[in-house]
N, C-alpha and C positions, 0 to 999 in steps of 0.2 A: 422622303425616307428610302436607300440602298433598299436595294432586292438580297434574299440570299446569295451568300458565292455558290451554292450547290443542296440539293436535297441530304447530302450528306452532312454539309454543316448546319441546315437545317435543324434537323436530326438530333444532331450531336448541341445545339445551343438549347434544343426543347429539353435533354432528358438533366444538362447544365441547371435552368430552371425549374425542371423538375423537382430537381434533391436540395438542390437552393431553399425551393420555396418548403421543401419539406421539415428542411429545417429551423425554417423560419426567421434566415437570414435576411439582411440587404445584400444587394450588389454590390455596395465598399465595404462590408464584415465578409464577403467572400472575396474580395479583395485584397484584404486584409491578410486573411488568413491562407490564403495561395502566394500572396507575394507580389502580384500583380496591380495593376492601374484599373480601376471601379471603370473605367470609360470601356475598357478593355473587356472587362464580363458581360457588360453591356453589348457591344459587338456580337460576342461568342451566342447570347444567348439567341439573339435576332439574327444569328447564321450567317453576320457580314464580315465574319473575320475568319483567315486561315491558320488555323496553330501548327504549332510544332510541337515536334511529342514531347518535349520540355514545359510546354506550357501546357498541353493532356496532366500532364502528371503532376503539375503545379494545382492547377485546378480540381483533379481526384483530392489531391493532399488535403485541400481546404474544405471540400465538401466529403471529406475523412472514408471514402470509396477506392475502390480496388476499380484504375485507370480502363478497366476493361468492359466496367458497367455501362462508361459511357463512349466509349466504343462497339462492344457487340453487335453485329447484323449489320452494320453498317460495311455498304461491301465496294468495288471500285465503279460498278454499277451506278453510281449514285453520284459519281461526280463527271461532268460534262466532259467529251472530248475537247481538248484544243485546236481548235482550228486557227494555227500558224500558217507561214509560209519554212520550209525550209532552211536548217541552218547552211552556213560556207561549210561545213563539214558535211553534212547531209550528203549537200549536192555533187562534192567533189568524191564522196565514196560512190553515188550513183552514178558520178560518170564513169570511174574508176570501171563499175560491174557491166555498164552498159558499151565500153568498150573491149572489155573481156568477152562479152555476151554478143556482141554484135548490136546491140540495139540500141534506140535513144535512150537518151539520158532526161532524166525526171528537170524540169525548169522551174 
């Protein structure tokens, strides 16, 4: 089984599950009410899916709640920083800055 994407995704998914269960509906019913696929609801509830704003709004609509209820208190600190190599644009900008400053460019 896949791990949650982040603490934010796990918290959000737990809230979706809690509200769905409070309504006494299945994942399939929530999916129908929200206009998404039922497997998507399961992934959200497990925190293994990263959502778009539109899908947050769809799920909140299916749960008949304000989307703010689902995201309240979720902060950027709950999302892991991505470790990645600098993009070509970032390398070019770094090189230009270092030439202007006389410093070494970032590799």
